[in-house]
C-alpha positions in Angstrom: 14.7 -21.9 36.7 17.3 -19.9 38.4 17.0 -16.1 38.7 20.1 -15.6 36.5 18.7 -17.9 33.9 15.4 -16.0 33.8 17.2 -12.7 33.6 19.4 -13.9 30.7 16.3 -15.3 29.0 14.1 -12.2 29.3 16.7 -9.4 29.0 17.3 -9.6 25.2 13.5 -9.9 24.5 12.7 -6.9 26.6 15.6 -4.9 25.2 14.5 -5.8 21.6 11.0 -4.6 22.4 12.4 -1.4 23.9 14.5 -0.8 20.8 11.4 -1.2 18.6 9.6 1.3 20.7 12.6 3.7 20.7 12.8 3.6 16.9 9.0 4.2 16.7 9.5 7.6 18.4 11.4 8.7 15.3 8.4 8.0 13.1 6.4 10.8 14.8 8.3 13.4 12.7 6.2 12.3 9.8 3.3 14.3 11.1 3.2 17.9 9.9 2.0 19.8 6.8 -0.3 18.0 4.4 -3.4 16.0 4.6 -4.3 13.1 6.9 -3.7 10.4 4.3 -0.2 11.8 3.5 0.7 12.0 7.2 -0.5 8.4 7.9 1.4 7.1 4.9 4.6 8.9 6.0 4.1 7.6 9.5 3.8 4.0 8.3 6.9 4.4 6.1 8.9 5.7 9.1 7.8 2.7 11.2 9.4 0.2 8.8 12.6 0.0 10.9 10.5 -0.8 14.0 8.6 -3.4 12.0 11.9 -5.0 11.0 13.1 -5.1 14.6 9.8 -6.6 15.7 10.0 -9.3 12.9 13.4 -10.3 14.1 12.2 -10.4 17.7 9.2 -12.5 16.8 11.4 -14.9 14.9 13.9 -15.0 17.8 11.3 -15.4 20.6 11.8 -19.2 21.0 15.1 -19.5 19.0 17.8 -17.4 20.7 20.4 -18.2 18.0 18.1 -16.6 15.4 17.9 -13.5 17.6 21.7 -13.4 18.1 22.4 -13.5 14.3 19.4 -11.3 13.5 20.1 -8.4 15.8 23.8 -8.4 15.2 23.1 -8.4 11.5 20.7 -5.5 11.9 23.4 -3.5 13.8 26.0 -4.2 11.1 23.5 -3.4 8.3 22.7 -0.1 9.9 26.3 0.9 10.3 27.2 -0.2 6.7 24.3 1.6 5.2 24.8 4.9 7.1 28.6 5.0 7.5 30.0 8.5 7.3 26.7 10.3 7.5 26.4 10.7 11.2 28.7 11.3 14.2 29.8 8.3 16.2 27.3 8.9 18.9 24.4 8.2 16.5 25.9 4.8 15.6 26.3 4.0 19.3 22.7 4.9 20.1 21.1 3.0 17.2 23.5 0.1 16.5 24.8 -0.3 20.0 21.5 -1.6 21.6 20.9 -3.8 18.5 24.3 -5.4 18.9 23.9 -5.7 22.7 20.5 -7.4 22.1 22.2 -9.9 19.8 25.0 -10.6 22.3 22.4 -11.2 25.0 20.5 -13.6 22.7 23.8 -15.4 22.1 24.4 -15.6 25.8 20.9 -16.9 26.4 21.3 -19.5 23.7 24.6 -20.6 25.2 23.1 -20.8 28.7 20.2 -22.9 27.3 22.5 -25.4 25.7 24.9 -25.6 28.7 22.0 -26.5 31.1 20.5 -29.0 28.6 
């Protein structure tokens, strides 16, 4: 496998994992006042976006086209659900990497089918 092919294969997977980790950082704000059970429950609820990203990533691991449609759909869903509530920079920070991951999965899928 050529170096470019390996990079194109692994880049969306690593970026998807990084995005799940990035979103997980926001779950840390669930800890604060209240008991341990309440804090853990809040933490798990705040981790739901990360779990969704991980679910799409797992589904896409061997099927790049699933990753392309899944990550682009996640980006669009986020923008549609939160439109008008945040400045443009927030949309770029959250939806941008999701869309980029989807585009990279699409490029990976295209490259796989060109070389086959």
